[in-house]
N, C-alpha and C positions, 0 to 999 in steps of 0.2 A: 487641788485642781491642776496645779503645776505638775504634780506627780502623774496624774493621769495622763496629761500630754505628753510627758516624758516616756511613759510606758507606751503610749500609742506610736509615738516615733520609733521606739526601740523594737517594737512589733513589727512595723511596716519594713524597718531595716532588715530584720531577720528574715522575713518573707521574701524581701528583695535579694538578700544572699543566698536563700535556699534555691530560689528560683534561678538565679546565677548559676549555683553549684549544679543544678540539675541541667540546665542549659551546657554547660562546660562539660559535664559528664557525659551527655548525650552527643556533644561534637566529639569528645574523645574516642567515645565507643564507635560512632560510624567512621570516624577518620582512620581508627586503628583497623576496622574491619577491612576497609578499602585499602589500606596499607599492607595488611596481610594478602588480600588479593593481588595486588601488585607485585608483592614479593614471590609469591608462587608463580606468577605469569613470567616475571623474569628468569626464575629458577628454571622453568620449563623451556622458555625460549634459548637458554644457554645450552641445555641439553640438545635442543633441536639443530641448533647451529653446528654443533659439534657433530652431529650425526646426519647432516644434510645429505639427502639422497639415499638414505637407508631409513629402515623400520624404526619409529620412535620407540626409545625404551620404555618400559612400563611405568618407570618413576616419573617420566615427562608427562605420560598421559594422565596419571593419578594427580599430578600438580595442575594440569589443566582443569581436572574435575573441581579441584579444590578453589580454584579461581572463580567458576561459576557459583559455587555453593556461596562464597564470601561476597561476590558481586550481588547475588540475589538478595542478601540480607539488606545491602545498601539500598538496592532498588525497591525493596517491599516496605522495609521499616523507615527510610529516609527519602520518600518520592521527591522531595523539593530540594534534595542536597544539590550542592554545585558540583559535585562529584558523579551525578548521575550519568552525565555524557560519557565519562571515562569508564564507569562501571559497565555500560551497555557496549562500548567498543571492547572492552577486555572480554566480555562473555561472548560476543560474536567472533572473536579471534579464537578463543578457546574452543567454542562449538565447531569452528572450522577445523582445527587440527584434531579434534575428536571424531571427524567424518560425520558431525550432526548437522548436515547440509541445510536442511529444512527449517531446523531451529534457528542456525545463522541466518538464513535468508529473513525470518520473521523478525529476528533482534534488529537486524540492519534496517528493515523497513521502519520500524518503531524508531531507531535512532534518527533516522533520516526525516521522519514525519515531525519529531520533536525539536530537531536542532539544525535542519536544513543546510544552508550554506557552511555552517561552522562544521560539517562533518562530510563535505562534498567529496574531498579526495579519498578518505577512508572507505566511504560507502561504495563508491565508484571501484575502488581497488578490490575490496573484498568481494563485491559482487561478481567480477571479473574472475577472480579465483575460483569462486563456487562453480561458475560455468565450467572451468576447466575440470574440475573434479566431477561434474555431472556428465563428462564426455563430450562438451562442446568446446573442442580445442581451439579450432581455428576462430570462432567468435570471441574466446577469451584473449587470445593473441591480438586480434583486432582492436578489441576496447581498450587493451593495456597500451597498445601502440598509439591509439588516439589521445589517451589519458597523458601520456609522456609528452605530447606536443604542447600542452597547457603550461601555464606559469606555475610552476612547483619548485620547492627548495631542491637543492642537490642530493640531499638524503633521501628525499621522497622519489626524485627519479632514479636513484640508484636502487631503491626499494623495487621499482617497476622493472628495471633491467634485471634485477636477480630473479624476479617472478617468471618474467619470459624465459630467463636461462633455465630455470627449474621445469618449466613446461616443454621447452625443447629437448632438455635432458631426458625427461619421461618418455619423449616420443623417438629416444635414441638418436637425435639429431645433434650430435656432438659439436660439429662446427659452429652451427648457429648458437648453441647452448654457450659456447665458449666465448663468442662474439660480445655476447650480452653480460657475461661475467666479468669481462675486462673493462667495459663501458662503467659497469656497476662499481669496480674497484678503483676506477679514475675518479669517480664523483663522491665516493663516501667520505665524510669528514672525519668520522670516528676511527682512530688508528688501529684499535684492536679489532673492529669491524672489518677494515680493510685488509688486516692479517688474516682474518677468517676467510675472505673472500678468495684471496691469494693461494691459501690453504686448498681451497675447493679447486681452482684453476690447476694448481700444481698436482693435485691428486688425480684429478681426470686425465691430465696430461702424460702423467707418469704410467697410468694404467693403459693409455692409448699408444704408448711406447714414442711419444713425442718428447724425447729426452732433452732437448734443448729449451723447449718451451717450459717443461717441467723444472728444470734447472733454474731458469730464471726466475719462475715463480717461487721457488723454494727460498731463493735469496730474498724476495719481497716479504715472505713470511717472516724470515729470520728478522728483517729490518723493521717490520711493523706489528707483528703479533705481541700482545703482552701475556700470551698463555706460554708458560715454560715447556709444557710438554709439548707444544706444536713447534717452538723454537728448537727443541732438541731433535724431534722429528725431521724437521727442516734439514738439519745438518746431517743427521743419518740418511735422509734419502739423497742429498747431495753427493755423498761418498758412494752410495749405491750407483748413482749415475756417473760418477767418474769411473768406476769399475766397469761398467755396461759400454761406456764409451772407450774403453781401454785407456783410459788416463790412470795408469796403475801407480805411477810415482805419486802423483797428486793425491789419488785415493788413500795410498798407504801413510802417506805423511800427515794428511789430515786426521786419519783414524789414530795415529799413534799420538798425536798432540792432544786430542780430545780425551784418550784413555789415561792421560796424565793429569787432567783437569777434573776436579770434584764436582765442579759444575754439570759435568756430563754423566755422573755416576748412574743414573737411572737407565741409561742407555749403553753402558759398558758391555753387557753381554751381547747387545746387537752389535755392536762395534767388533767385538771379538770375532763373531761370526763372519761379519763381513771381510775381517782380515785373514780368516781362514780361507775363505772363497777367493780372495786375492791371490794367496799364495798357490793354490791349485791353479788358477788361472795362468801362473807364471811356472807352472811344473815343479813347484817347491813342495813337492808331497810330504816329505817329513815334516816340515815346519807346518804345514797346512793339518796333518794328523795331530802334531803335538800340540797345536792351538785348540783343536776341537777337543782333545783329552782334557785339556786344562778347564774348557768351558764347562764338561760335564761335572768337574770336580769343584770348581769354584761358584758354579750358578746352579746347584741342585735343585731339583723339582721346579723348574721354571719352563717357560716355552722356549727359551734359548737352548737349554740342556736337551729338551726333547728333539729341538731340530738339529742340534749337535749329533746327538745319537743315531738320527736318521740318515745324516749325510755321511757319517762312519760307516753306516751300512752300506750306502750307495758306492762309497769308495773301496769298500772292502770286495765289492763285485767287481767294479770296472777297474781297478788298479791292480788288486791282489788275486782276484778270483778265489776268494776265502769264504766259502759260503757258511762256514761253521761261526766264523766272527760276524759275518753279516746277520746271521740268524739271532745271536746274542744281542747285537746292536738294535736291530729292529723290535725285539722283545721289549726292550728298555723304553721306547717311545711312549707307549701309554702308561707305563709304569712312573715314569719321570713326570708327566703332566697330561692329566686326563682329558684336557681340552685342547691339547695339541692339534694344529690344522694337518700334521703329518701322519696321524693315527690311521687313517684309512688307506693312505699308501703304504704304511709299514705293514699293515694286515695283510695286503694283496702280496707284497714282497715275501712275507712269512709262508703264505701259501705256496707261492709259486717254489720257493726253496724246499719245502718238505715234498711237494710232487717231484721236484726234480731228484732228491735223495732217494726217495722211494723207487723211481724208474731207474735210477742208475744202479741200484742193488739188483733188480731185475735183469738189467743189462749186463752186470757182471757174472751173474749166474750163467746167462746164455753164452757169454765168452767162453766161459770154462768149458761148457758143452761143446761149443763149436771148435775149440783147440784140441779137444781130446777125440783123435782119430777112433780110438777103441770105443769112446762113448757113442759116437755116430754109427759105429758098425753094429752095436747092440741095439740102440734105440735111434734109428734113423728118423729124419724130420718128416712129420706127416705135414699134410696140407694146413691143418690148423696151427701147428708148430710155425710154419712159415708166416702165416697171418700174424700170430702173436709176436714173434721177433720183429717183423716190419712194424708193427704198432709201436713197439718199444723204441726202435730206432728213429720213427717219426716223431715220437713224444720228446725224445732228447734232442732232436734237430729242431723242434718248434720252439722248446723252452729256451735252448742256447740263441737261436738266431733271432726269435721275435720276443722274447720277454728278457733276456740278458744282453742283448746287443753284441752277442758273439757269433757272427754270420760265419767266419771262417771255421769255427769249432762245429756249428750246426752244419754246415756244408759237408763236414767229414761224415757225419751220420747219413745225411741224404746219398753221399757217393756209396756208402756201404749197402744202402738198400738198392741202388742202381746196379753195383758190382754183383750182388747176391742174384739178382734177376728173378726173385720168385714172382710167379704170376698171380699176385694178388692186387685188390684195389688200390693198395698203398703205393704201388710202383709209379704210375701214372701221377699220382698225388706228390711223390717225392719228385719228380721230373718237373712238375709244375711249380712246386716251391722253390726248386733250385733255380728255375728261370725267373721267378720272382725276385729273388736275391739278386741275381745277376743284373737284372734290369735296374733295381734300385741302386746298384754299385757302379752303374754306367756302362756294363759289359753287354751291349745291345747285340754284338754279333753271336756271342756263345748262348745268350737268352734266345735268340731266334733259331738257333739250331735245335735246341731242346722243345721249342714251341712246334716246330716242323716234325719233330719225331712223335710228339704227342698227338698231333693231328693227323698223321699217317697211320701211325702205330694203335692208336687208342681213340679213334674217330667217333666212337659212340659214348664217350665219357663226357661228364661235365665239364672236365678241363679244356678238352677239345672245343666243346661249345662255347666256353667262356671265351677263349682265344679267338674263335671266328666271329664272334658277337662284336667284338672290339677292334680287332686288327684287319684292316683291309687287305693286307698281303694275302691272308688266307681265304677270305670270304667278305662278301658284302656288309656293311654296317647295319646292325639290327638298331633301330631307333626306337624301338617299343620298350621305353623305359619303365613302364608299369609291369609288364611282362618280366623284365629283368630283375625288378625288385622282389616279385614274387619268387623266382628263382633262388636270389640271394638269400632271401628271410628262410627258405627250405633249407638251404645249405649250412647255415650258421651253426647249428648245434653240431653237426656231425663234421664240418669242415670249416673253421672259422677263417684260415688264410685264403681259402679260394672265396669264400663269402665276402672277406674284406676287399679282395680284388674286384669282385662283382659289383660291391657297393661304390668302389673308386670308377669303375668302367660307366656307371650311370650317371655320375656328375660330369664325367669327360663329355658324354654324347648329349647331355641335356642339363642345360644350367639353370633355366627359368621355371621349370615346373614345380608343382608341389612335390612330385616324386622326388626330385633331385634334392629338395631341401631335407626330405625324410632321409634320403640315403647319407646326405652328409651329416645330418643330426646323429644317426646311427654310429657312422665312424668317429666323430668326435666323442660321443659318449663311450664306445669302447676302448679308444686310446686313453681317454680320462679316467676311467673306472676299472678296466679290466687290465690294459697293459701298461698303465702308469706312464706313458708317455707324453710328457706335458707338451712338448713342441708341436707332435702332431695332432694333439687335442685341439690346441690354439689355431692350428692351422684351419681345421674344419669347422671349428666354433666362428672364426673370423670370415670364413667362405660364407657361412650361413649369413652373417651381418652384411657382407657385401651384396649377395645376390638376392637375399630373401629378408631384407631388414623389417618389412611387415607381417611375417609368418609366425605361426604359433611357436616356432622353434627358436625365434630370435630372442625372446625375454630371457629364456633360461641360458642361452648362448652368452648373452650380453653379461649376465651375472658370473658365469663360469670364466670367462675371459678376465674379468675384474678379480675374481678370485686368485686364479691361477697366476696371473701377473703379479697381483699382490703379494703372495705368499712365497714364491720362488723367486722372484726377479731374475729369471733366466736370461742370460748373456745372448743366447740364441735369439736372432731376429727372425721372426716368422713373416713369410711372405704369402699372399693369396693371389699373386699376379699369374 
């Protein structure tokens, strides 16, 4: 009897233990599932914060999908779990970042109906964010502005300010975006998150050429960030700003100190590049070139060595006029690093040099013929010969003046055309190009004389018409910008220099129309991709952002401004006033 009772007790104990084991196993399973969901979310969020303002990388999108998968297991298999609220919220946020806005709204509705006051803030916040993504920009801002007036933690208020900043940035309202970023940075308690926000402020400020604000923000990045990469970039950008502000001694000292410090080893190649640029800025040409040569030896197959080859090519043209050397340097850019940001520009330069060399050979052959009196007696120049020779001379002038920034050399070829006085269509074209160069150089008097000659002697040409359309000295101003745009478009293939001037005339006489936006965009694009003149490209991209912020051209313009400012860090300050 006693034995049976003992057996029964043992059996009951065993059952209880089994149930307990099963219960514990179930708890562990669902907790681990939720833990994995949360882990994937944190990983995706880290990537999103690092790429704020840019397209999310595929790895982040994949992580958000995994969050939804893991959360669904918790929601379906453990509906009464204490983690249900958190799983629903993770799901809604992930759906938002995956642009599944209808699904996100449905999840938020379920969250709100089940948990009400416990999720009031999150439900209101994410509903506002969805409104923004659905194109309801102002209602979203209004909702968030009301939400921030309620009694919330400093972190939640910072979260709202960050959201408003992001919306304003998306609308290219940079000033308003910056104001809200600053408020968020001041409120956020997490030091690393604070560093992330200051990095965003610094990055935008640098690209907007607000160097003082950028420098201060980078200092705060260095102070607050827990990310080594951001701290290093903060130091790198700081010395770039010193260079741009012509604080050359401070920049040089900072760079040399970091080059001696192994903690900055990851950015040593970038620091070497900055040092080379500093040397060039101080006309220390030999030191600069030696530094670039050491970069291509010490940092092979990197973005830095590719940029160094590109800069060596640029300086071979601008300082040495050595096209053979430039050709070799530009050819190395894609070979050195096939993802270099300088490949397209290098390819343009290679094309220009090859065309120049071909044209120069043709020019040399013609010079031999012109210098031989006997040859001209035997084979006098035909009308076709005169046209061909003028085309070659003009081709040399255009390359020298407008592609290689050698206007004085280019002028010599134009003067040859003018001196020869062959009655070809190239002659008024040469006169016009010369007047254009003189005007760019500030020699308005001589430019005006040439314009007079064109209007008087070649009154029926496009060049005379272009002058009379824009200069009231010669004729009344033609304000028909649409007509002028058509004329410019027709001229582009045959006469790009005249066409460029026509496009410039349009934005001179017509600032606010859609036509002027098209003209400015054409100018920006050509200077960007055809002539590889960053300062001119930036000038017209920024003109579009100033006068046509809401145009279809503004989005691409904004992206190119960010890109060009980011990769080149040009010391030239571009004005659109």
